[in-house]
C-alpha positions in Angstrom: 22.1 -23.4 0.9 25.8 -23.9 2.9 27.0 -22.4 6.0 29.9 -20.6 6.2 31.8 -19.1 8.3 33.1 -15.6 8.7 36.5 -14.3 9.8 35.3 -13.8 13.1 33.9 -16.9 14.0 30.6 -16.0 13.5 28.3 -18.7 11.4 26.3 -17.4 8.3 23.3 -19.0 6.3 24.9 -18.7 2.4 22.3 -17.7 -0.3 22.1 -16.3 -3.6 20.9 -13.8 -1.8 22.9 -13.0 0.9 24.7 -9.7 1.9 21.8 -8.9 -1.4 19.8 -5.3 -2.0 16.4 -6.2 -2.6 15.9 -3.5 -5.0 18.2 -4.4 -7.7 16.3 -4.5 -10.1 18.0 -7.8 -12.2 18.3 -9.4 -8.5 14.9 -9.7 -8.4 14.6 -10.4 -12.6 16.6 -13.6 -11.4 14.0 -14.8 -9.1 12.0 -15.8 -11.6 11.0 -18.9 -12.3 8.6 -21.5 -14.6 6.6 -23.0 -12.2 5.7 -21.8 -9.1 4.0 -24.4 -6.7 0.0 -25.2 -6.6 -0.9 -26.2 -3.4 -4.3 -26.8 -4.3 -5.0 -26.5 -8.2 -8.6 -27.9 -8.5 -9.5 -26.3 -5.8 -12.9 -23.0 -6.9 -12.6 -20.0 -5.5 -16.2 -18.5 -5.7 -16.9 -15.2 -4.9 -20.4 -14.2 -3.8 -21.1 -10.7 -4.6 -22.6 -8.6 -1.3 -24.7 -5.9 -3.2 -25.7 -8.1 -6.3 -26.6 -11.4 -4.1 -26.4 -11.9 -0.4 -28.4 -8.6 -0.6 -30.8 -9.6 -2.1 -31.9 -11.9 0.6 -33.0 -15.9 0.0 -34.6 -15.8 -3.0 -31.3 -14.9 -5.1 -29.0 -16.8 -2.3 -30.5 -19.2 -1.0 -31.4 -21.7 -4.5 -26.9 -20.0 -5.4 -26.7 -22.5 -2.9 -28.4 -25.3 -3.0 -26.6 -25.0 -6.6 -23.1 -25.3 -4.0 -24.5 -28.3 -1.8 -25.0 -30.1 -4.7 -22.0 -29.8 -6.0 -19.7 -29.6 -3.4 -19.3 -33.8 -3.5 -17.5 -33.0 -7.7 -15.7 -29.6 -7.1 -13.9 -28.2 -3.7 -14.7 -25.4 -3.4 -13.8 -22.0 -1.5 -16.5 -19.7 -1.1 -16.2 -16.4 0.2 -18.0 -13.2 0.2 -18.2 -9.6 0.1 -19.5 -6.4 1.7 -22.5 -5.6 -0.2 -24.7 -2.3 1.1 -23.5 -2.3 4.0 -20.4 -2.0 3.4 -21.4 1.1 1.9 -23.4 2.6 4.4 -20.0 2.2 6.3 -18.0 4.3 3.2 -20.3 6.7 3.3 -20.4 7.7 6.9 -16.3 7.3 7.6 -15.7 9.5 3.9 -18.0 12.2 5.7 -15.8 12.4 9.0 -13.4 12.7 6.7 -11.6 9.0 7.2 -8.3 8.1 5.5 -8.9 4.7 3.4 -7.5 2.4 5.6 -10.5 3.0 8.1 -12.5 2.3 5.1 -10.8 -1.3 4.6 -10.9 -2.0 8.3 -14.8 -1.4 8.1 -15.3 -3.2 5.4 -13.1 -5.8 6.4 -16.2 -6.4 9.2 -19.3 -6.1 7.0 -17.9 -8.7 4.4 -16.5 -10.8 7.8 -20.7 -10.4 8.9 -21.7 -12.1 5.0 -19.8 -15.0 5.6 -21.0 -16.1 9.1 -24.0 -15.8 7.8 -23.7 -18.1 4.8 -21.6 -20.5 7.0 -24.9 -21.5 8.9 -26.3 -21.3 6.2 -24.3 -24.2 4.5 -24.0 -25.7 8.3 -26.4 -29.0 7.6 -24.2 -29.4 4.8 -20.8 -29.2 6.4 -20.0 -25.6 5.5 -17.7 -23.9 8.5 -17.0 -20.2 8.6 -12.5 -19.5 8.2 -10.2 -16.6 8.6 -7.8 -15.5 6.7 -5.4 -17.5 9.3 -7.4 -21.1 9.0 -6.7 -20.0 5.8 -3.1 -22.7 5.8 -6.2 -25.7 6.9 -8.3 -24.5 4.1 -6.8 -28.8 2.5 -7.8 -30.8 5.5 -11.6 -29.1 5.3 -11.6 -30.0 2.0 -10.6 -33.7 3.2 -13.2 -33.5 4.9 -16.0 -32.7 3.1 -16.4 -29.1 4.6 -17.6 -26.4 3.0 -15.9 -23.7 3.4 -16.5 -20.1 3.7 -14.2 -16.9 4.0 -15.1 -12.8 3.8 -13.4 -11.7 0.9 -11.9 -8.4 1.7 -8.1 -8.7 1.6 -6.5 -7.9 5.1 -4.7 -4.7 4.5 -6.8 -3.1 6.9 -5.4 0.1 8.4 -2.4 -0.7 5.7 -4.1 -0.4 3.1 -2.1 1.4 0.0 -3.9 4.7 -0.5 -6.2 4.6 -3.3 -4.7 6.8 -6.4 -8.5 8.6 -6.6 -10.7 9.4 -3.6 -10.2 7.2 -0.8 -12.0 4.1 -1.4 -9.7 0.8 -0.7 -9.1 -0.2 -3.1 -7.8 -3.7 -2.6 -11.8 -5.1 -1.4 -13.4 -8.9 -2.3 -12.7 -8.5 -5.8 -8.8 -8.1 -5.2 -9.9 -10.8 -2.2 -11.0 -13.9 -3.9 -8.8 -13.2 -6.5 -5.6 -13.3 -4.3 -6.7 -15.9 -2.4 -6.8 -18.4 -5.5 -4.2 -16.5 -6.5 -1.5 -17.9 -3.1 -3.3 -21.7 -3.1 -2.8 -21.9 -6.7 -6.8 -22.4 -7.8 -8.3 -23.6 -11.0 -9.9 -20.5 -11.8 -11.8 -17.6 -9.0 -16.1 -17.5 -10.3 -16.9 -14.3 -9.1 -20.8 -14.5 -8.5 -22.7 -10.8 -9.5 -26.2 -9.6 -10.5 -24.7 -8.8 -13.7 -24.2 -10.7 -17.6 -20.7 -10.8 -17.4 -18.3 -7.5 -18.6 -19.8 -4.8 -20.8 -18.3 -2.1 -22.7 -20.6 0.0 -20.3 -22.8 -0.1 -17.6 -26.2 -1.6 -19.4 -28.4 0.3 -16.8 -27.2 4.3 -18.3 -26.3 3.1 -21.8 -28.6 1.2 -23.5 -25.8 0.2 -26.6 -23.6 -1.4 -24.3 -21.8 -4.0 -26.2 -21.5 -8.0 -24.1 -17.7 -9.1 -24.4 -17.7 -12.4 -23.8 -14.2 -13.4 -23.8 -11.4 -10.8 -23.2 -7.6 -10.7 -22.1 -6.7 -9.0 -18.8 -3.8 -6.2 -19.7 -6.3 -5.6 -23.4 -8.9 -4.6 -21.3 -7.0 -3.1 -18.9 -5.6 -0.5 -22.4 -9.5 0.3 -23.0 -9.7 1.8 -19.9 -13.7 1.6 -19.4 -15.7 4.1 -18.0 -17.4 1.6 -15.0 -17.0 -1.7 -14.9 -18.1 -5.0 -12.4 -14.7 -5.8 -10.8 -13.0 -3.6 -9.0 -9.6 -2.7 -11.7 -6.9 -3.8 -9.0 -7.5 -7.6 -9.3 -7.0 -7.0 -12.8 -3.7 -5.9 -12.0 -3.0 -8.9 -9.7 -4.5 -10.5 -12.4 -1.9 -9.5 -15.0 1.1 -10.4 -12.8 -0.7 -13.6 -11.6 1.4 -17.2 -11.4 -0.8 -19.7 -11.0 -4.6 -19.2 -11.9 -4.0 -17.2 -14.5 -8.8 -16.7 -15.2 -11.5 -14.8 -13.4 -15.5 -16.0 -14.8 -17.6 -13.2 -13.8 -21.7 -14.8 -14.3 -25.1 -14.3 -13.5 -26.2 -15.6 -10.6 -29.4 -14.7 -10.5 -29.7 -16.8 -13.5 -30.8 -20.4 -12.7 -27.8 -23.0 -13.0 -24.8 -21.0 -14.3 -22.6 -21.5 -11.0 -23.0 -25.2 -12.2 -22.3 -24.9 -15.9 -19.8 -22.4 -15.3 -17.9 -25.4 -12.4 -18.6 -28.3 -15.3 -15.8 -25.8 -17.4 -18.8 -24.7 -19.3 -18.5 -20.7 -21.0 -21.0 -19.0 -19.2 -20.7 -15.1 -18.7 -17.6 -13.5 -19.2 -13.7 -15.0 -19.2 -10.9 -12.7 -18.5 -8.1 -14.2 -18.8 -4.2 -14.1 -18.8 -2.3 -14.8 -21.4 0.6 -17.7 -21.5 4.2 -15.9 -22.0 5.8 -17.4 -25.3 
């Protein structure tokens, strides 16, 4: 980029975007690149489900935290937390009161943060530390000190959450927040810890003929337009446009050792991936 003085004597920074419309499709296409800088390419982002893990109490959560503590010396980790049952209760009250989507998003964020506080306190004897969204840029320092950072997974859209396509539940919730965090830091993978085997063709609680899907490309999954999913549809949209983090794993956190095996690269649960461009 060069400095350029116009006829009036004012100094400008000359750049390819200077005086261009950022709505121009040809200009936007020109900003594509083969490589995106990845600050933390070895990081594993682990999201603990609110309803599926944290709300189940010590019987489910504590063994998972033991796996996280054991894995930390060999795997850089960022633990993120969902909202769970309490967020659903808050959503129900807010919906009954006619609240807009952005208010529901703000409520969900505060409950996800409550869970992050509890998990970070439980991990405190092993270097657990609660961080906020603004602390994400400090993540390399926390990791270099051997800490286990814990952050709430609700993305910071808050009152500015875009309206949902259908209904008023915020479309960008904690699965999306965990994936977007992984994407911006260039993490190796995003692991969603839930209480299901992984992705099924239907809800197995309602349809006993539902079949397990061990691996699927994200656009293929989106085209199936399944009635119900164990992950947020907006997360699939984000994965389909990702530049850095190209896979999401869904694992059953109630099966001992699953998280450790996933961190070691074993195929457990369901792998949803983005196909590399030719």
